[in-house]
FIDOFI-181337 format. One line per field, with one value per residue (C-alpha): residue in one letter; y, z, x. Coordinates in pm, 1 decimal. Last residue first. Example, Ala and Ser with C-alpha at 12.3 -4.5 7.8 and 13.67 -1.06 7.14 Angstrom:
BEGIN
residu <- c(s|a)
yy <- c(-106.0|-450.0)
zz <- c(714.0|780.0)
xx <- c(1367.0|1230.0)
//
This chain:
BEGIN
residu <- c(f|k|g|g|a|g|g|g|g|f|k|g|g|g|m|q|t|v|i|n|a|p|a|d|g|t|g|s|s|t|e|s|i|i|l|s|e|i|q|l|q|e|f|l|d|g|g|s|l|q|q|y|t|i|s|h|k|p|k|k|l|y|r|t|l|y|y|s|i|l|l|l|v|i|g|s|t|i|f|v|l|e|l|p|t|l|h|y|y|n|r|f|t|v|a|t|a|f|c|l|i|l|g|v|r|l|c|i|v|d|k|r|l|l|g|r|y|l|y|l|v|p|v|a|i|t|w|m|w|f|l|w|s|f|p|i|s|e|s|a|t|n|n|l|r|d|g|l|e|k|v|l|y|y|n|g|s|a|y|l|m|i|l|s|i|v|q|l|i|i|l|t|n|t|y|y|q|t|k|r|h|n|v|s|r|s|i|l|w|n|s|i|a|s|l|l|i|l|i|f|p|m|i|a|i|g|f|l|g|t|k|q|m|s|l|y|a|l|a|f|v|s|l|y|c|v|l|s|m|i|m|d|s|f|r|l|t|l|i|l|s|f|s|f|i|f|l|s|l|a|q|d|e|y|l|p|g|i|a|l|s|w|n|f|a|i|v|l|w|m|f|s|l|w|l|l|a|d|d|v|g|s|r|y|h|f|k|k|g|v|i|i|l|l|a|a|y|n|f|l|g|m|l|i|t|s|g|y|h|p|n|f|g|f|d|k|l|v|l|n|l|l|r|e|i|g|v|s|i|v|i|t|v|i|f|l|g|v|r|i|f|l|n|p|t|y|f|g|v|p|y|k|e|k|i|d|r|l|e|a|d|s|i|t|k|q|q|h|e|q|e|a|l|r|l|i|i|t|n|s|l|w|t|k|n|y|t|i|m)
yy <- c(4487.4|4200.1|4000.9|3806.1|3957.4|3768.8|3822.1|3716.3|3569.9|3225.7|3241.4|3509.4|3494.2|3839.5|4213.1|4434.3|4733.8|4963.3|5077.3|5421.9|5593.2|5370.7|5234.7|5451.1|5326.9|5574.6|5555.3|5343.1|5093.4|4785.3|4866.9|4979.0|4665.9|4444.3|4602.5|4592.7|4219.0|4154.5|4305.4|4006.4|3793.5|3975.8|3940.4|3565.5|3507.0|3231.3|3413.8|3182.1|3163.5|2925.2|2691.7|2611.0|2881.1|3122.2|3409.7|3251.3|2919.7|2905.4|2567.3|2329.3|2457.4|2153.6|1904.8|2077.8|2138.7|1770.6|1655.4|1892.5|1779.6|1415.2|1464.4|1637.7|1356.5|1089.7|1264.0|1299.3|933.0|814.1|1032.9|936.9|569.1|595.2|753.7|456.0|527.2|671.1|794.3|1130.4|1365.5|1341.8|1245.2|1583.9|1764.8|1542.7|1610.6|1983.9|1984.2|1809.3|2076.3|2326.7|2218.9|2256.9|2600.0|2718.7|2615.8|2782.8|3097.6|3142.0|3075.0|3370.2|3377.5|3591.9|3350.1|3036.0|3140.3|3275.8|2945.6|2746.8|2976.6|2953.5|2574.5|2594.3|2831.0|2624.0|2310.9|2458.5|2763.8|2551.1|2342.2|2661.6|2785.6|2450.4|2448.6|2777.7|2699.4|2413.2|2034.4|1734.2|1949.4|1853.0|2156.2|2351.9|2676.8|2765.5|2407.5|2342.5|2661.8|2571.4|2224.0|2350.9|2642.8|2439.6|2145.1|2358.3|2571.3|2934.4|3096.6|2827.5|2941.2|3306.7|3200.2|3000.7|3290.0|3528.9|3287.6|3284.6|3661.0|3716.1|3495.8|3695.8|4028.7|3940.3|3849.2|4164.4|4392.5|4595.8|4707.0|4810.0|5177.7|5077.4|4876.3|4527.4|4339.6|4615.7|4548.8|4179.9|4264.8|4500.6|4251.0|3964.9|4175.3|4268.9|3908.5|3773.8|4032.1|3960.4|3585.7|3641.2|3852.1|3593.3|3308.4|3508.2|3586.4|3311.8|3343.4|3715.1|3656.7|3385.6|3599.1|3920.3|3783.6|3540.2|3821.7|4004.7|3691.2|3600.1|3952.9|3978.0|3633.5|3729.4|4039.0|3833.9|3603.8|3888.1|4014.6|3663.8|3611.5|3942.0|3818.9|3503.6|3704.0|3963.5|4298.9|4455.4|4791.6|4733.4|4381.7|4489.7|4766.1|4529.2|4267.7|4524.9|4641.9|4296.7|4142.7|4433.0|4395.0|4021.7|4078.3|4336.5|4107.8|3820.2|4035.6|4200.3|3992.3|3829.6|4159.2|4455.7|4359.0|4265.0|4303.4|3937.2|3940.1|4258.4|4103.4|3788.8|3999.7|4204.6|3897.9|3732.7|4030.2|4118.1|3755.3|3731.4|4028.9|3943.1|3594.2|3716.2|3991.8|3736.6|3481.4|3681.1|3788.6|4129.1|4243.9|4595.1|4631.1|4983.0|4992.9|4623.7|4511.9|4839.2|4824.6|4460.2|4534.7|4797.9|4544.6|4281.6|4521.6|4642.3|4287.9|4182.7|4471.8|4396.2|4021.9|4076.4|4297.2|4064.7|3750.3|3890.1|4083.9|4325.4|4273.5|4368.8|4007.6|3896.9|4157.6|4016.7|3654.4|3729.4|3928.4|3617.1|3411.6|3683.8|3699.3|3325.1|3345.6|3611.4|3415.7|3093.6|3278.5|3445.7|3113.6|2946.6|3219.7|3237.3|2864.6|2883.2|3167.6|2987.3|2685.2|2891.5|3102.3|3437.6|3774.6|4076.1|4358.7|4595.6|4545.9|4708.4|4811.4|4961.4|4709.7|4414.1|4530.0|4559.8|4216.5|4067.3|4245.3|4113.4|3759.0|3775.1|3811.3|3572.9|3261.5|3128.5|3132.9|3495.7|3573.3|3437.7|3629.6|3952.6|3895.2|3840.1|4145.8|4370.6|4251.2|4298.3|4649.1|4741.2|4614.3|4791.6|5119.9|5063.7|5010.2|4803.3|4974.0|4989.8|5292.9)
zz <- c(7255.8|7164.4|6856.3|6564.4|6223.7|5951.5|5752.9|5850.4|5520.8|5563.5|5836.5|6061.2|6416.8|6514.8|6491.9|6791.0|6806.6|7104.7|7201.9|7357.7|7025.8|6942.0|6586.7|6330.0|6172.2|6337.2|6505.7|6792.1|6956.6|6774.5|6803.9|7166.7|7271.9|7074.2|7237.2|7588.0|7550.6|7394.9|7668.7|7897.1|7584.1|7444.2|7772.9|7768.0|7407.3|7193.8|7096.0|7270.0|7605.4|7664.9|7961.8|8081.7|8345.6|8513.9|8734.4|9041.9|8973.1|8739.1|8738.6|8466.4|8551.8|8750.6|8496.9|8204.8|8405.1|8498.6|8141.8|8000.4|8256.1|8191.8|7816.0|7852.0|8071.6|7831.9|7532.4|7709.8|7811.5|7458.8|7295.7|7554.2|7512.6|7137.5|7194.1|7398.4|7763.3|7955.0|7647.4|7785.1|7506.1|7258.3|7536.4|7700.4|7376.2|7310.2|7659.8|7617.7|7284.1|7453.9|7722.5|7435.7|7309.3|7653.4|7699.3|7360.3|7456.7|7796.5|7673.9|7403.7|7650.5|7867.1|8185.5|8344.1|8621.2|8428.0|8116.6|8319.9|8502.6|8179.3|8013.1|8318.4|8292.4|7921.3|8007.3|8292.1|8115.8|7813.5|8009.8|8286.3|8023.6|7860.6|8191.5|8276.8|7937.8|8021.6|7766.5|7531.3|7552.4|7369.0|7085.3|6718.2|6549.8|6226.8|6422.6|6259.6|6264.4|6617.7|6739.9|6564.1|6716.3|7067.3|7067.8|6902.4|7139.9|7451.8|7376.2|7445.7|7119.8|7079.6|7390.5|7291.1|6932.0|7043.3|7248.1|6958.1|6718.0|6927.4|6980.4|6610.9|6524.3|6766.4|6639.3|6283.3|6388.8|6597.4|6315.5|6251.2|6614.9|6630.5|6712.3|6975.7|7173.4|7288.5|7108.0|7129.3|7477.6|7402.0|7075.8|7246.5|7521.6|7274.4|7058.6|7357.2|7477.7|7131.6|7074.6|7416.1|7351.0|7004.7|7151.6|7423.8|7171.7|6945.4|7218.9|7120.1|6744.8|6758.0|6952.3|6712.2|6400.3|6332.6|6014.8|6211.8|6425.4|6116.9|5962.2|6279.9|6335.5|5975.0|5991.9|6319.3|6160.6|5856.8|6090.3|6198.1|5847.2|5717.9|6005.5|5923.7|5565.6|5697.2|5896.3|5632.0|5766.9|5418.4|5445.5|5760.9|5658.4|5305.8|5438.2|5688.1|5415.9|5204.4|5483.3|5622.1|5280.3|5188.1|5511.9|5459.9|5104.3|5223.3|5503.9|5262.0|5018.7|5281.5|5280.8|4939.4|4753.2|4702.5|4351.5|4428.3|4125.3|4110.3|4474.4|4418.4|4124.0|4322.9|4611.9|4364.8|4207.5|4544.8|4705.7|4402.2|4372.5|4742.3|4746.1|4408.0|4532.1|4853.1|4663.8|4421.0|4690.0|4809.9|5141.0|5094.3|4740.0|4723.3|4342.3|4345.8|4642.0|4692.1|4329.4|4220.7|4490.5|4408.5|4035.9|4113.1|4324.4|4052.3|3787.6|4004.5|4074.4|3715.4|3582.3|3817.9|3747.4|3371.6|3355.1|3553.0|3370.5|3017.3|3027.6|2747.7|2376.5|2232.8|2142.6|2496.0|2640.1|2441.1|2529.1|2899.8|2889.5|2766.0|3052.2|3301.3|3162.7|3208.3|3564.3|3645.5|3487.9|3671.4|4002.7|3962.8|3876.1|4185.7|4422.9|4253.1|4307.5|4671.9|4734.6|4552.3|4778.6|5097.0|5046.4|4871.4|5027.1|4813.4|5063.5|5080.1|5443.9|5574.3|5938.1|5983.9|5763.0|5910.1|6263.8|6183.6|6022.1|6338.2|6556.4|6343.0|6356.7|6735.9|6968.3|7240.2|7042.6|7057.8|6678.1|6689.3|6932.3|6686.4|6402.1|6602.3|6678.6|6310.6|6212.2|6459.4|6345.5|5978.7|6054.6|6187.6|5870.1|5661.4|5830.2|5786.3|5410.1|5327.5|5258.5|5612.1|5677.1)
xx <- c(-841.0|-618.4|-540.4|-675.3|-664.3|-490.3|-180.3|169.8|281.8|131.2|-131.8|-272.9|-400.1|-285.2|-337.2|-401.0|-633.3|-599.4|-946.3|-994.0|-1062.5|-1356.3|-1332.9|-1501.4|-1825.1|-2050.6|-2388.9|-2268.9|-2502.9|-2382.5|-2012.1|-2026.7|-2213.8|-1976.3|-1671.2|-1818.4|-1876.3|-1536.1|-1318.4|-1259.9|-1247.5|-944.4|-761.6|-821.1|-725.6|-876.2|-1189.5|-1434.8|-1261.9|-977.0|-945.2|-593.1|-608.9|-369.4|-492.1|-326.5|-498.4|-797.3|-973.2|-862.4|-513.6|-399.9|-532.1|-363.5|-47.5|-28.7|-93.2|169.2|427.8|342.3|366.2|702.0|834.6|707.2|864.9|1197.8|1192.8|1111.0|1375.4|1637.4|1546.4|1597.9|1938.8|2055.4|2140.9|2433.6|2612.0|2722.5|2825.9|2535.4|2294.2|2333.9|2256.0|1952.1|1816.4|1872.8|1687.7|1393.4|1384.5|1403.1|1061.7|904.1|1062.3|937.3|584.6|593.7|767.6|503.3|220.5|321.4|114.3|388.6|487.9|400.5|590.9|881.7|916.9|901.5|1154.0|1380.7|1373.1|1461.4|1754.1|1898.9|2025.2|2202.8|2319.2|2465.1|2643.6|2771.2|2911.0|3069.6|3241.4|3412.0|3683.8|3591.3|3609.8|3748.1|3874.0|3862.5|4015.6|3973.7|3926.5|3594.3|3471.1|3585.7|3416.8|3093.5|3095.7|3168.1|2921.6|2645.9|2684.0|2708.7|2401.7|2488.9|2374.9|2106.6|1918.2|1901.3|1832.7|1529.1|1391.9|1454.8|1281.3|964.5|956.5|1018.6|720.6|507.0|638.2|544.2|191.7|154.6|265.5|-50.1|-78.0|287.1|222.1|-32.5|221.5|128.1|406.4|668.5|805.3|851.8|1030.2|1275.1|1355.4|1393.9|1627.4|1842.9|1866.4|1946.8|2222.7|2373.5|2368.4|2519.2|2800.7|2863.4|2877.3|3116.9|3371.9|3616.1|3553.8|3626.5|3948.3|4061.2|4025.4|3833.6|3670.3|3453.5|3314.1|3187.2|3042.4|2853.6|2721.3|2597.6|2440.2|2275.8|2124.9|2022.8|1828.4|1599.7|1530.2|1461.2|1216.8|1048.2|1008.8|843.4|589.6|504.0|390.6|370.2|546.8|748.9|844.0|936.2|1162.9|1325.9|1377.4|1560.8|1790.6|1866.9|1927.5|2156.8|2352.3|2386.6|2513.1|2765.5|2882.7|2937.4|3134.6|3352.2|3669.3|3605.5|3628.1|3399.6|3292.7|2932.7|2706.9|2608.3|2495.6|2297.1|2114.1|2034.7|1902.9|1697.4|1536.0|1473.6|1299.0|1088.4|978.8|902.0|666.0|516.3|427.2|262.4|76.5|-65.5|-146.5|-445.2|-296.7|-460.2|-529.0|-675.1|-667.1|-521.7|-283.5|-210.7|-197.8|-34.8|233.7|304.9|329.9|594.5|781.8|758.0|888.9|1177.6|1293.1|1231.8|1440.7|1728.5|1716.6|1690.9|1998.6|2224.5|2115.7|2114.3|2440.6|2358.6|2437.6|2099.5|2015.1|2101.8|1868.4|1574.9|1650.2|1678.3|1354.5|1175.3|1316.6|1220.7|865.8|830.4|963.6|704.1|418.2|510.7|545.6|207.2|42.8|186.9|66.5|-271.7|-318.3|-210.5|-455.6|-734.0|-683.1|-662.0|-972.2|-967.9|-875.4|-967.8|-983.2|-1281.8|-1376.0|-1694.1|-1734.9|-2080.7|-2258.0|-2070.0|-2153.0|-2523.7|-2525.7|-2373.0|-2628.3|-2912.0|-2778.8|-2767.9|-2472.1|-2353.5|-2444.8|-2085.8|-2072.2|-2186.4|-1907.5|-1655.3|-1816.6|-1794.7|-1428.3|-1352.3|-1553.4|-1372.9|-1031.3|-1115.1|-1238.5|-894.8|-727.3|-991.2|-909.8|-537.7|-555.1|-246.7|85.6|224.3|443.9)
//
């Protein structure tokens, strides 16, 4: 399904791990050269500054072509905006396939720009073509965004595109429940909580699966946003304010307010507990951030202290918790440690020595069959190669 060369993606992981170990002086220069010779990577991946420059240049060229195409279609009597957006969307997607498949660009800035240009042009064209009616227009657009962004995510493993795909599902659920009237609005928080919980469970199960080895970065960002959405779906402030806005009311409280207050306070604590219990750094960090969100929510309705004092107190408490955990976990406790090994991932480092030995002693360039390659560590659109073995 993924468009990029899978062998080169796997080789990128091996080379990154080898370079990390070389920096730690655990493998020699000769061993590093041997690994690079056996596992070549043919991608064109420039540095950050060139990548940003190519991204901007590609956008400027594409917009210029669209303006020129507008003038041509107008002279022939066609709807210039509608016609040019469809043609530019198809043109950019075709160019993206050529750049990736023939020129072997990988997170070069050109493929990133073409990916988003094709997405935006076609979404704009679809929005202009909608004639379904006001009742279903928003749902149809959300469904199209979800479908198209899902295809692009599966083909190009783009982190931000996967985020768009995930949020479009919630937009579709929100719009659908809104159209059902008072009953839909009343049960909307519970539907969104259930949807967040199911999505988080599915994502968590998929992170370390072999079939998703090229999508680890996208799954990580989805895991973070699913945890946040699970909390936000039951946050008292969001539930109350959204309900008032949809019902055109200004209520003092909401039904089952005690339940939503319990949710607002308990979920960040449960995240912290789960993070420590399962050695899950994502849950830990999200839980710390949401503790601050809980303090702000409480302060919004109970003015016990000035807002500035709430911010200061919350920050001090979080710093103290972080400092205590850092000091406590300097030495491993219950298989949990603050110290990181050279590659950034504890499980990865437990396997790195055997990996390097097998790579340098093997006579073939194929990755060992018993190693499950995991992607990770990328920037921008989800690229990169840091993960688990």
